C-alpha positions, 0 to 999 in steps of 0.5 A: 346234214352237210353242215353237220359233217362240217362241224364234226370235221372242224372239231376234229381238225382243231383236235388234230392241231392240238395233238400236233402242238402237244406232241411237237418236239417229242419224236417218240410221239411222232407215230401218234400224230401220224396215226391220228392224221391218217384217221382224220384224213380218212374221215374227211375223205369219206365225207368228201365222197358224200359231199360229191353226191350233194354237189352233183345233185344240186346247182352250186349255190352261194351257200354251197360254195361257202360251205365247200370253202370251209371244208377246203380250209380244214383240208389246208389245215390238215395239209399244213399240220402234216407238213410241220409234222414231217419237218419235226419227225421226218415221217414217211406219211404219204400225202397226195394233195389233189388240187382242182377247180370247183366253181365254173369248171369248163366241161373239158377240165371236168372230164380231166378232173374226173379221170384224176379223181377216179384214179386217186380213189382207186389208188387210195382203195389199193393203198389204204392207210398208207396214203393220205388223200387231201382233195382241195378246191383252189377256187373257193377263196382260201388264201392260205392255200394260195400261199402254199401254192406260191411256196411250192410253185403250184400253178397248173390245175388240176394237179396232184402234189405227191409228198410235197415234192412231185407234181403230177399235172397230166393224165399221162403221168398219173401212173408215176405217182406210186414211184414217189410214195414212201 
């Protein structure tokens, strides 16, 4: 069932990337890309919630980590597409990239990540289609994510990267996220 989720998501991200390529350079089509990005991100978000149930019910196996890595790669592709679209269209798509640890996470960090995740889930419910939430595990071996982290100077984990500019690295500053939304 999890592999089915993945293959559907993989197909959709490739389709979204193709849409981005087709629309590139044509500012009148920026709205189409923005709406497609939101639809795709919302599907990935819903699937992530389902996968979370599987993760919490089973021990992390090598296969589970490998599958999670694939999902993380799809999310990085989505994030990169949105970055490129913002350069072309100047879109005001609100993106919350939530970076967290997945493998061998210490208990105290799991508690912090849980609180951050719960806050983001509530914010997503409140803002709906006005926010794209992209959760990505940093420790599954996605090298393109490492490159983006280096470009944006993202070192501390867990953290939320708001609209490619504002970093939220502690529970105390979560309430400042809304101030940085378009």
